[in-house]
N, C-alpha and C positions, 0 to 999 in steps of 0.2 A: 382667701383664705391664706394661701403662699403666703403674698408677701407678709399678711401679718403674725405668720408662723415664723418667718427669716428675720422679723425685726424684736420678736418675741413678745408680742402684744397677746397671741394666744398658745395657746399651749396642743402639745400632740399626746396620747393616750398607748401606751402599749396595752392593753387586755391580754394575758395570760402571759408567763416568765420564764419558759424552757428554756429549751436548748432551739427554739427560734426564736422567741419572741424578746427572748436576752438580747440578744446579739444584733438585733434591729431597735431595742429600746437606747440601747449603748449609743448605736451608730445614728442614731437623732438625737442625743442628747448632746453629741459635741455640735452640732450643725443651729438646735432648738430647743427651748424647754418641754421637760419630755415628764410624763406624770406614769411612775412603770406599776401595774394592779399584780398581782397575783389574790385569787382563794387562800395562798396558805402562807400562817403571820408565821412560820417556822420560816419557811422561803422568806419572804420581803425580808424578817430580821437579818437573814444572812446575809442579803444582798446590800444590807443594809453596813454591812462591816467588809464591801469586796469581797466576797465570797460568791463563787455561781454554786447553785446547787446539783448542778449539773456536771460541771466537775470540769466542762469546755474553755473555759474561761481564765485568766489569773488576775490576778489583783490590779497590776498595770492597767484590764484594761476597763476598767472602773473611772480610772482618773480622769478628770479633764472632762464629767459629764455633769450635765446641766440636769441634774432627773431628780424626782420623786416617789420613791417607794412606799407603796401600799398596800393593805390588804381591806381601803374601807371603799366601798362601792360607792360614796359621797363624793370622795377625792374628784372625781369622773367628771362631777357637773363643771370644775374648773376646763375644763380640755376641749380642745371646738372638732380636733384633727383623730379619727379611732379607729387603729390599728387593731383587730383581732385577729390572735392568736392561741389559740386555744386544742387541742388534740381534737381528732376525731377520730377512733379510733370502731370498731368492729366488736359485737358481741359473743355471744357462746357459742352461735347458729352463723357465724358471717353474716350477720348484715349490717349494716351501717348506724353505731352508736353516736349518735347528732344530740344527746345529751348534752355534754361538754359546750359544745356550740351553738346550743338553745339557750342555754341558761347564759354564755355570755349576752344575748342577744337582751333577754328578758334586763340582765344587772345594765348595758349600753345606751339600751330603750327611756329608760328610767332617771338618763341622765344626760338626755339628745334635749338640746334647743334648738332654734330656728337658723336657718346655717352651719350647722355641724355638719360635717363629714364621719362617716361607719367605709371604712373599706376591710374585706374581711384576708386573708393569706390562708385560711382553714383549708385543706385538702377536701374539697367534697363534689358530687355527682354536679352533671353540668340542670342549673334551675336552683336546685335548693338555695345559693343566695337572694335568688327573688320568691321563691314559691316559700321560703320556711321560716329566713331567718327577720325579710323585710317586713310581714306583717306583725310580725312582735315588738321589733322598733317602732312601726306606728302604732300598738297597742298601750304598749306601757306610754311610749314619750304623749300620743295624743294628738301627733304631728303627722301630716302629710308628705309621704316621698315621691323624690324627684322638684314639689311644691316647697317642702317647708326646713327639707334635710336630700344629702344627697349618701350614693354610698354605691363603693367602686368596689374589684377582690385581682389582688396581687397576689398569686401563689407563691408559696413558701419555694427555696430554694436552696435550703440551708443543709449542709453535711454533715453529720457528727463527724466527729476525728476530721473532718479534713483538713487540712490552713492554706490547701492550694486557692480551692474554689470556694472563697471566703464569701460573703453579701457584697462587699464593692464590687469583684472582680468577675460577677456573672450576670449576665442582663436577664432586666426582673423585665418581666411580662404585667402589664397595668390592664385595666379597664376599668369603665364608670358607668353611668344609667344612663349619660350624656355626654355630646363632644364636646359641652364648659368643664363636667366633672371628671373628663377622661385627661382634658388636661394641667387638669388641679394637680389631680391625682400624680398624674408624671412627672410635673413639672417635681414637687413635695419627695416623690422619690429619686428621684434625681441626685439631690441633693447628700442623696450617701450611695449613693449605686453609680462607681465612679466607668463600668459597661456601657450602660448607658439602658434604659428600657424599652421595652416593642409593648406598642401599640396596640389591643387587640381590639376588634372592632366592636366587640360585646361581653357582657359580664359571664356567659354560658361560652364562647372562645375562650374565654381566659380559662374558666375553671374546667371544659376539656382538655386545655392543651395540659394541665397538669397532672390529669387522670391519665391521662394515654402518655407520657413523659415514662413514670414505674410501672407503669401496663407494659410495655416495648419490656424493660429491660427486664420481668417478672420470665413473658414468656419465650426470650432471647433464653436466661437462662435453666428454665423447664426445658428448652430445645439441648441444654448441654448437660441436662442432668440427666433424659433420658440417654442421648449418646453415651454417658458414662455407663449406664446399666446394660447398653450392648455392649462395648468398650472391653465391659468385666466378662462375658461372658464367649466373648473372643480370647480373654485373655491378653487384650495390647493394654496398653492404658494413654488412659484418654488427653492425658497433659500434652507426649508424647505425638498422639494426632493432631491436638491445637495448633504446636508449633509447627508443624508443617504445613497444615491447613492456613496455616498467616500469615504464610509468604507471601498467598496472593495479593492485591493489591487491594482488595474489595472484600473481603474476608473481614466479619465480624467481630472483634475479640472478646468473646465471651466465655466464664469458666463457671464449671461446675461447683456445687457449692449449696450451704441449708441458708434458706430465703428467710425471715425472720425481718425484728425491727418494725417500727411504725409508718413506712411509708410502701415496697413492696410489695411486703407480702400481706398491705390492710387496706392500698388504693385501689387494686382490680377489684374490688368486691365490692365497692362505690361504685363504681360503672356498672358490673351487672347487677346488680339491685335494680337503678334508675332501665336499662336495657331491660328485663325478665318484667318492670313495669306496663314498658311502653309496648309490650308483645313480643318481644325479640328473646330468644335462648341462644349468648351467647358461647355457642359449644366451644371455637378454640381456646380463647381467654380463660372458660374454665377451667378446661383440657390439663391449662398452661400451672394455672391453683395447683388443681389434684397431685397433680408431680409432686408440685416444691413444696406442698405442704408433708407428704409423702417423707421426702428423703433422711427424714431424723429415723423415722420407725428403720424405714433402710438400710442406713449408715449401723442401728442398731443391729439386727438380722445377720447382716454379715459379717461385723465383727463375732458375733456368735458363730456363727457358720466357723469361720478362721480356728477360734480358738478349740471349735470342737475337734476341725482335721487334726488340730495338735495333741491332740489327747489330752483337753484337759476335761476336767471335772467342771460343766456349768452351774451348779447349784454351790458348788463349793468355791466357783473360780471371783477374784477380787478385778474391778477393772478404774481405770484413772480416767477420769474428765478434763483435759483443760481449754477453758476459757467457757464461760458459760454467759457472757453476751451475746447480744445479739450482733456482734461487728467486730472485728478490733480497734484494738487501743481507745477502746470509748468505758464510759460506765453505762451504758443504759442496756436495760436489760426486756424490755418492753416487747415480746413476742417473741421470744429468743425461739428459735429451734432445737437448740443446745437442750431444752426443755425438753422436748420428745425422744433426744436420743437416751437418756436419764433413766425418762419414764419404761423405753421399750425395754433398754437395758432388764431395769426393776424387775418387769413382768418376767425375765426370764429366771428370776430370786435370785440376781446378780447382786456380790458385796458392787456397791458403787462411791465412789472420792471423787469429788469435784473440788479444782481449784480452779483460782484465776486471778490477776494481779490489778483488775478493775475494779468487779463485780463485789457487792454491799450482800455479803451474807445473810446479814438480816433479812433482806428485800425480798433476795431468792427466796427465803425458806417460808416469806407470806405469799409473793407470790406461786409459786412453783414446787411448796414442801420440801425443799433440797436446800442444804448451808453448803456452805465450804469448805474447806478444812485451811490452814495455815501454807502447812507447805504440803508436800506431798508422803505420800509412806515408801513404803516396800512391797516388795515379791509381788506385784501386779501381772496380771495372767493379758492384760491387755492395757495398751492408753492408747489413746483418743484425745488428739490434738484437732477439738472443731476449731477454735478459734485461731489463729496465728497473727497473738498480741507480739509487740513488739519484744515484751523479753524473753518468747519463744523462739524468737527467730535466730540468734547465736547458737540454739543448743542443738550435739550433736547427736551420736549415737553412741558415744559411750554416756553420758547421760542419760539415757535410757534405758539403758542395758543395768548402770545401777540403782535401778529404783523399781527393774522387770525381774518378774520369778521364769526360770529357763523357758524354751521355747513361747518367747511371750509373742504377743501381734502389737505392732504398729500400725494405728490409722491415722493414718493424714490425710484430713477431710482438705484441706488446702493443696495439697501435694508440694506445700513446703521443704521437704526433706527429699523429696525424690535426687535420687541418683547417691544421695550420700547413705542408705543403710545398707550397709552388706551383710549382719550374721539376724537379728533381727528378721521375720516374719515379716511383709510391708504390704501393707495394700492403703489404693485413694482414691476420689471418686477417676 
């Protein structure tokens, strides 16, 4: 398989061309022939023109790539090595939503031939690939797993907005259903990952490794968020405490904040779901999730309390929220916890305006029920800098005062302006 791919006798397909799949597809397209498949005809049309619908890649990233973009499932029959990189979200009840990955398995299964490989990159609970996906591949193809086709798992490590830790620079965990398949999967990924690969002993180990990467971060941020609540009552600044503690060589440098997005705020629920299914109640993990999921409402409540202390009429108060994406310098609004801040503020009957230099107002309106202003207004009783986007970093107190009412409150969630605000009421996590 490996030799036939590099000689371009066979093709590699990437299924799902979002923030994970497209960079992978383009990286491989500089080495082998690639079929890039996405169910959205609109997205495919954009990519054919060298435009990344996710806004992460530039037209230059498409240059020199041997890739065919398609939304026709029949075209996948021309590939022999399939990489599945579709989203794995949670539903409204924080249960794993496997519909995208199961649908992709049906699509790939119909295109499978003897000798083909399927590698999953989507984040799932340990056992999902073998227990949920492979039976679909067998049913749709009429082939026998391990005998007629091979399966591997290589968890994605793409970080939106991060231009330093890119695909080529991060060690890639790979796994296979047998020693021979592991060797093939490893060799294929070594084509595009300069940092090399780590060969996991099994598919389940690779699945588990991915899911605890983000669970560990989730728990550490939850600790910081709880500490920020404690220190707020003590009237000391959390970031000053973290700076002092950070002088110790083995202190882990995490900070408080809103934990959204499609990784840290989602992946732990896949692990807790499987844990409960096996009869274990994951108390620590769920406690961390409860803290982080409640932070948006907490920020909103503290903002209202601070305005009340300034004598503001809450019902008539106006609040500006700056930033609506799930993290800085990206367009992605999926699972953005800023929406929780806005929702809670509106529950107090406040007038809330939202601005963001990267987000799409139409998408926000559809997903969360609020849109964007092109520019901030004036006379805000509170300003919440919810996401520290690059354009916000150079702002100073004079700017905030120019759009604020007298006795306004500045809420700086990430502590971006700490030590720079002298006249306004200032608060951060």
